[in-house]
C-alpha positions as CSV (number, residue, x, y, z in Angstrom):
1,M,136.0,7.0,106.4
2,T,135.1,7.1,102.7
3,L,133.3,3.8,103.1
4,L,131.4,5.1,106.1
5,I,130.3,8.3,104.5
6,T,129.1,6.7,101.3
7,V,127.3,4.0,103.1
8,F,125.4,6.6,105.2
9,A,124.6,8.5,102.0
10,A,123.4,5.3,100.4
11,V,121.2,4.3,103.3
12,I,119.6,7.8,103.5
13,A,119.0,7.9,99.7
14,T,117.5,4.4,99.9
15,V,115.1,5.4,102.7
16,V,114.1,8.5,100.8
17,W,113.6,6.4,97.7
18,Y,111.5,3.8,99.5
19,A,109.4,6.2,101.6
20,N,108.7,8.9,99.1
21,K,105.9,8.4,96.6
22,R,107.5,10.9,94.1
23,S,110.9,9.2,94.2
24,S,110.6,7.7,90.8
25,E,109.6,11.0,89.4
26,L,112.5,12.7,91.1
27,K,115.0,10.0,89.9
28,V,116.1,9.2,93.5
29,G,116.8,5.6,92.3
30,I,119.7,7.0,90.2
31,L,121.1,8.6,93.3
32,C,120.8,5.3,95.2
33,W,122.7,3.4,92.5
34,M,125.5,6.0,92.5
35,F,125.8,5.9,96.3
36,W,125.7,2.1,96.5
37,G,128.2,1.8,93.7
38,A,130.6,4.1,95.5
39,S,130.1,2.1,98.7
40,L,130.9,-1.1,96.9
41,M,134.0,0.5,95.4
42,W,135.2,1.7,98.9
43,L,134.4,-1.7,100.4
44,V,136.6,-3.5,97.8
45,D,139.3,-0.9,98.5
46,A,139.0,-1.5,102.3
47,I,139.3,-5.2,101.8
48,F,142.5,-4.9,99.7
49,E,144.0,-2.3,102.0
50,Y,143.3,-4.6,105.0
51,A,144.9,-7.5,103.3
52,E,148.0,-5.4,102.7
53,Q,148.2,-3.6,106.2
54,K,146.6,-6.2,108.5
55,A,146.1,-4.8,112.0
56,E,147.7,-1.5,111.1
57,Y,144.6,-0.8,109.0
58,F,142.6,-0.1,112.2
59,T,144.9,2.6,113.5
60,P,145.1,5.2,110.7
61,D,146.8,8.6,111.1
62,P,144.5,11.5,111.9
63,L,145.7,13.2,108.7
64,D,144.8,10.2,106.6
65,M,141.3,10.1,108.3
66,L,140.8,13.8,107.4
67,N,141.8,13.2,103.8
68,D,139.5,10.2,103.6
69,A,136.7,12.3,105.0
70,F,137.2,15.0,102.5
71,L,137.3,12.4,99.7
72,G,134.1,10.8,100.9
73,L,132.3,14.1,101.1
74,S,133.6,15.0,97.6
75,V,132.2,11.8,96.3
76,V,128.8,12.5,97.9
77,A,128.8,16.0,96.6
78,L,129.7,14.9,93.0
79,A,126.9,12.3,93.1
80,L,124.5,15.0,94.2
81,V,125.6,17.3,91.4
82,I,125.2,14.6,88.8
83,W,121.8,13.7,90.1
84,L,120.8,17.4,90.1
85,V,121.9,17.8,86.4
86,I,120.0,14.6,85.5
87,L,116.9,16.0,87.3
88,L,117.2,19.4,85.6
89,I,117.6,17.7,82.1
90,K,114.6,15.4,82.7
91,D,112.5,18.2,84.3
92,P,109.8,15.9,85.7
93,S,107.7,18.7,87.0
94,G,108.0,20.8,83.9
95,R,109.1,23.9,85.8
96,I,112.1,24.7,83.6
97,K,110.0,24.2,80.5
98,D,107.4,26.6,81.9
99,A,110.0,29.1,82.9
100,L,111.5,29.1,79.4
101,H,108.1,29.4,77.7
102,K,106.7,32.0,80.0
103,K,105.9,35.3,78.3
104,K,106.3,38.6,80.0
């Protein structure tokens, strides 16, 4: 489930990066790298887990699936928070700078 969630997030981020003209300004590439890196990590984990469990790998317990779903959503949320912090630090539109230097 973690692999599935992160792959969907990676595909969506990649489509946004490719289709949006402001993607380089908004640092969407960083988000793509984080999601694809997480997907690769979960893929390696799935390969090793399958090697250990064989056919039992394809019949997980519902509780394990729920835990994996929460873990996958947590990874996506953490990547979005990191991307948001990077975006706020870089401030590509200058909005934070303008708000700090705005006089009343």
